C-alpha positions as CSV (number, residue, x, y, z in Angstrom):
1,Y,154.1,173.6,56.8
2,C,150.7,173.1,59.1
3,A,149.7,176.7,61.1
4,T,147.1,175.2,63.5
5,T,145.7,171.7,64.6
6,G,143.4,169.5,64.2
7,L,144.4,169.7,59.7
8,S,143.4,167.0,57.7
9,A,146.2,168.1,55.2
10,V,149.3,171.0,55.5
11,N,148.7,174.7,54.8
12,G,151.3,175.4,51.7
13,S,154.9,175.6,51.0
14,C,157.6,177.1,52.6
15,S,157.9,180.4,51.4
16,T,161.7,181.6,49.5
17,G,164.4,182.2,51.0
18,F,163.4,179.4,54.1
19,Y,163.5,175.7,54.4
20,C,161.4,173.7,56.2
21,P,162.0,170.8,58.2
22,G,159.2,167.9,59.4
23,G,157.5,170.5,61.9
24,Q,157.0,173.8,61.1
25,A,153.8,175.8,61.9
26,T,154.9,178.4,59.6
27,P,156.1,179.5,55.8
28,T,159.0,181.8,56.7
29,P,160.4,180.1,60.5
30,G,163.0,182.3,62.1
31,N,165.7,179.4,62.9
32,Y,165.4,178.0,59.3
33,T,166.2,180.4,56.7
34,C,168.6,179.6,53.9
35,P,172.0,180.0,55.3
36,A,174.3,182.1,53.1
37,G,176.5,179.9,51.1
38,Y,172.5,178.3,50.0
39,Y,169.9,179.1,48.4
40,C,166.1,177.7,49.0
41,T,163.0,177.9,46.5
42,A,159.3,177.4,48.3
43,G,158.8,174.3,49.2
44,F,162.5,173.2,50.3
45,A,163.1,170.5,52.7
46,A,166.1,171.6,53.3
47,P,168.8,174.0,52.1
48,L,170.7,173.6,48.8
49,Q,174.7,174.9,48.9
50,C,175.5,176.3,45.6
51,A,176.9,174.7,43.0
52,S,180.6,175.4,41.7
53,G,181.2,179.0,39.6
54,T,178.6,179.9,41.7
55,Y,178.3,181.9,45.4
56,Q,175.9,184.0,47.9
57,S,176.8,185.9,50.7
58,T,173.6,186.7,51.9
59,P,171.2,184.6,54.2
60,G,167.9,184.2,52.9
61,Q,167.8,184.3,48.7
62,S,165.9,181.8,46.1
63,A,169.1,181.8,43.5
64,C,172.7,181.9,43.9
65,A,174.9,184.8,41.9
66,A,177.5,184.1,39.0
67,C,180.9,184.3,40.7
68,P,182.6,187.8,39.9
69,A,185.7,187.9,37.6
70,G,189.4,187.5,39.3
71,Y,187.7,185.4,41.6
72,Y,186.7,181.4,41.9
73,C,183.8,179.9,44.2
74,D,184.9,175.9,44.0
75,N,181.6,174.6,46.2
76,S,182.9,170.9,45.4
77,G,183.5,170.4,49.0
78,P,181.5,170.6,51.9
79,T,181.8,174.8,53.0
80,A,180.2,176.6,50.6
81,V,181.4,180.2,48.8
82,V,180.1,182.6,50.9
83,Y,182.7,185.7,50.4
84,P,184.6,185.4,46.4
85,Q,187.1,187.6,47.5
86,D,188.6,185.2,49.8
87,F,189.3,182.9,47.0
88,P,191.1,185.6,44.2
89,C,192.2,183.3,41.2
90,P,195.9,182.1,41.6
91,A,198.9,183.4,39.5
92,G,199.3,181.3,36.6
93,S,195.3,181.0,35.9
94,Y,193.1,183.3,34.6
95,C,188.9,183.6,35.7
96,P,186.3,184.8,34.0
97,S,183.0,185.2,35.5
98,G,181.6,181.8,36.8
99,T,185.0,180.2,37.0
100,Q,184.7,176.9,39.3
101,H,188.0,176.7,40.5
102,A,191.5,177.8,41.2
103,V,193.1,176.0,37.9
104,A,190.0,175.9,35.4
105,Y,191.2,178.1,33.2
106,L,195.1,178.2,32.3
107,C,197.2,181.1,31.3
108,P,198.0,179.1,28.1
109,A,201.6,177.9,27.0
110,G,203.9,180.9,25.0
111,T,202.6,183.0,28.5
112,Y,203.4,183.1,31.9
113,S,201.6,185.2,34.7
114,N,202.9,186.0,38.2
115,V,200.3,188.4,40.1
116,T,197.3,186.7,41.1
117,Q,192.8,188.2,39.6
118,L,193.3,187.5,35.9
119,Q,189.8,188.1,34.3
120,N,190.9,186.6,30.8
121,S,193.7,185.3,28.9
122,S,194.9,188.7,27.2
123,Q,196.4,189.6,30.8
124,C,198.7,186.9,30.6
125,T,202.0,188.2,29.3
126,S,203.8,186.9,26.5
127,C,206.6,185.0,26.9
128,P,209.6,187.6,26.8
129,A,212.8,187.6,24.2
130,S,215.4,185.1,25.2
131,V,213.0,182.4,27.4
132,Y,210.2,180.3,26.2
133,C,206.9,179.4,28.1
134,G,206.3,175.5,27.1
135,S,203.3,174.9,29.0
136,T,200.8,176.3,30.5
137,G,199.7,177.8,33.6
138,L,203.4,178.8,34.0
139,T,204.5,181.8,36.6
140,Q,207.8,182.4,34.7
141,P,208.9,181.7,31.4
142,T,210.9,178.1,31.3
143,D,213.8,178.4,30.5
144,L,216.2,180.2,28.1
145,C,215.5,178.9,23.8
146,S,218.0,176.5,22.4
147,A,221.2,177.6,20.6
148,G,220.5,176.6,16.9
149,Y,217.1,179.3,17.7
150,Y,215.8,182.4,17.9
151,C,212.9,183.9,20.7
152,V,211.2,186.9,20.0
153,Q,208.5,186.6,21.9
154,N,206.1,183.8,23.0
155,A,207.8,180.9,22.3
156,R,206.1,178.0,23.0
157,S,209.7,175.7,22.6
158,A,212.6,175.9,23.5
159,T,213.3,174.6,19.8
160,P,210.7,177.1,18.3
161,T,208.7,177.3,14.6
162,Q,206.7,179.9,15.2
163,G,207.5,182.1,12.1
164,T,209.0,185.3,12.6
165,D,207.9,185.5,17.0
166,A,210.5,182.7,16.9
167,N,211.8,180.0,15.0
168,I,215.4,178.0,13.6
169,C,218.7,179.8,13.3
170,P,218.2,180.9,9.5
171,T,221.0,180.5,6.7
172,G,223.4,182.7,6.4
173,H,223.5,183.4,10.6
174,Y,224.0,181.6,14.3
175,C,222.2,181.6,17.1
176,P,223.9,181.1,19.8
177,I,221.5,180.2,23.1
178,G,219.1,182.6,24.4
179,T,219.1,184.3,20.7
180,I,217.0,186.9,20.0
181,S,218.0,188.2,17.0
182,P,220.3,186.2,14.0
183,L,223.4,187.3,14.0
184,P,224.5,186.7,11.0
185,C,228.1,185.4,9.4
186,P,230.9,187.9,9.3
187,A,231.9,189.3,6.0
188,G,234.6,186.2,4.0
189,T,232.3,183.7,5.5
190,F,228.3,181.9,4.4
191,G,226.0,179.6,5.6
192,N,224.2,177.9,3.6
193,A,221.6,175.2,6.3
194,T,220.1,176.7,9.2
195,G,220.6,176.4,13.1
196,F,224.1,177.3,13.3
197,I,225.4,178.2,16.5
198,S,228.2,179.8,17.0
199,V,230.3,182.0,14.4
200,G,232.2,178.5,13.8
201,D,229.7,176.5,12.1
202,C,229.7,179.9,9.4
203,L,231.7,178.6,6.8
204,A,235.0,180.2,5.2
205,C,234.3,181.4,2.1
206,T,235.2,179.0,-0.7
207,P,238.3,179.0,-2.5
208,G,238.7,181.3,-6.1
209,K,234.9,182.8,-4.3
210,Y,234.5,186.0,-2.6
211,C,232.0,186.7,0.2
212,A,231.9,190.8,0.3
213,T,229.0,191.2,3.1
214,S,228.0,189.6,6.2
215,G,224.8,186.7,6.3
216,L,225.5,185.2,3.3
217,S,223.7,181.7,2.6
218,V,225.8,181.5,-0.5
219,V,229.0,183.3,-1.9
220,S,229.1,186.3,-4.0
221,G,230.8,185.3,-6.7
222,S,233.7,184.2,-8.2
223,C,237.4,186.0,-7.9
224,F,238.2,188.1,-10.8
225,A,240.5,187.4,-13.7
226,G,243.8,187.9,-12.9
227,Y,243.3,187.3,-8.9
228,V,244.2,184.3,-6.8
229,C,241.7,183.5,-3.7
230,N,242.9,181.6,-1.3
231,G,239.5,181.3,0.8
232,S,237.9,183.8,3.1
233,A,238.2,186.6,0.7
234,I,235.9,189.2,1.5
235,A,236.7,191.3,-2.1
236,S,236.7,190.1,-5.7
237,N,240.1,191.5,-5.8
238,P,242.3,190.2,-3.1
239,Q,245.3,191.9,-1.7
240,D,245.6,190.1,1.4
241,A,245.5,187.4,4.0
242,T,243.1,186.2,1.4
243,G,244.7,186.3,-2.0
244,Y,246.8,188.1,-4.3
245,V,247.4,189.5,-7.4
246,C,248.4,186.9,-10.5
247,P,252.1,186.1,-10.4
248,A,254.1,186.6,-12.9
249,G,255.2,183.2,-15.3
250,A,251.5,182.4,-14.4
251,Y,247.9,182.7,-15.4
252,C,244.7,183.6,-13.8
253,P,241.1,183.1,-14.7
254,L,237.5,183.9,-13.3
255,G,237.6,182.1,-9.8
256,T,241.1,181.5,-9.3
257,A,242.1,178.9,-6.2
258,L,245.3,177.8,-7.4
259,P,247.4,180.2,-10.6
260,A,247.7,178.0,-13.8
261,L,251.4,178.3,-15.2
262,C,252.1,179.6,-18.4
263,P,252.8,176.8,-21.3
264,L,256.3,176.2,-21.8
265,G,257.7,179.0,-24.6
266,P,255.5,181.6,-23.9
267,S,257.0,183.7,-21.3
268,S,256.2,187.2,-19.2
269,A,257.4,188.9,-16.7
270,A,254.1,190.7,-16.1
271,T,251.4,189.8,-13.5
272,G,247.7,189.7,-12.9
273,L,247.3,187.9,-16.9
274,P,243.0,186.4,-16.8
275,S,244.3,183.7,-19.4
276,A,246.7,181.4,-21.2
277,A,247.0,183.6,-24.0
278,S,247.9,186.5,-22.2
279,C,251.6,184.9,-21.4
280,F,253.9,186.1,-24.0
281,L,256.0,184.7,-26.7
282,C,259.8,184.2,-26.1
283,S,261.2,187.2,-27.7
284,P,263.2,186.3,-31.5
285,G,266.4,184.3,-30.4
286,M,265.2,183.3,-26.8
287,Y,263.5,180.2,-25.6
288,P,262.7,179.5,-21.5
289,D,263.9,176.1,-19.9
290,M,260.8,175.6,-18.4
291,P,257.7,176.9,-17.6
292,R,256.2,180.2,-15.5
293,L,259.9,181.5,-16.5
294,P,258.9,185.4,-16.5
295,A,261.6,185.9,-18.9
296,P,263.8,184.1,-21.6
297,A,266.2,182.3,-19.8
298,A,268.5,182.0,-22.6
299,R,269.3,183.1,-26.2
300,C,269.5,180.0,-28.5
301,S,272.8,179.1,-29.8
302,P,273.7,180.4,-33.6
């Protein structure tokens, strides 16, 4: 600035908080107070707009302040941010102090936010049970988790592999679409693979075996000797549609799916025989004329 006439040099620099275009007679020209949204240090010929992530709401300032948490201050355009409250952080984002634009910090995959003015990522909402949040910056969950998988929380994919939070349906279970907790295969069945989607995927218990409880990945064991297990047996000694006591004229070792006929010669009227050795010999003077007779068929000729 040049305060008097006849100067051979300028008097000095324009004061902080002001700017001095050419021809100024005072270091604090009233018409050139640094405007809100700008800053002016000593000797500025023109005000400088605050950088993104900062703002200035008071005229005549030499510096800008950091944008407060929960808001963003985008000064990349021609209009400077004066009041951060006019720019709340949008849903799907969070804005720590000094945030430069609306989508600088997106809620991470596995979370979402349907409210504004979040200040940090911990305020984003965890994706709830049965659904997944498959990308960043979501304002609501993406969709239900796929069949064959379960989603407890924070799922980032329709087919997640995130430990106990969300994963493929385990053996012995099935998971329809949107499953929260895997459903056990019922007693009489088992599931020897992962990713089952319905109870129809569960396997009927193997003939000769039994599946005593729900949620099995392998059969419980072999059915007892003296019994037949058709398939889908729940008990080791079934007497229902899934199995029966070994019939007369036959024997049934451990794990029998079909009874074996007593050999020609021995015969028995008893049921539940566990082995061929349990078949009785014919009484003296009698003979069987075919296997599996429960009693001698005829008397021997004299």
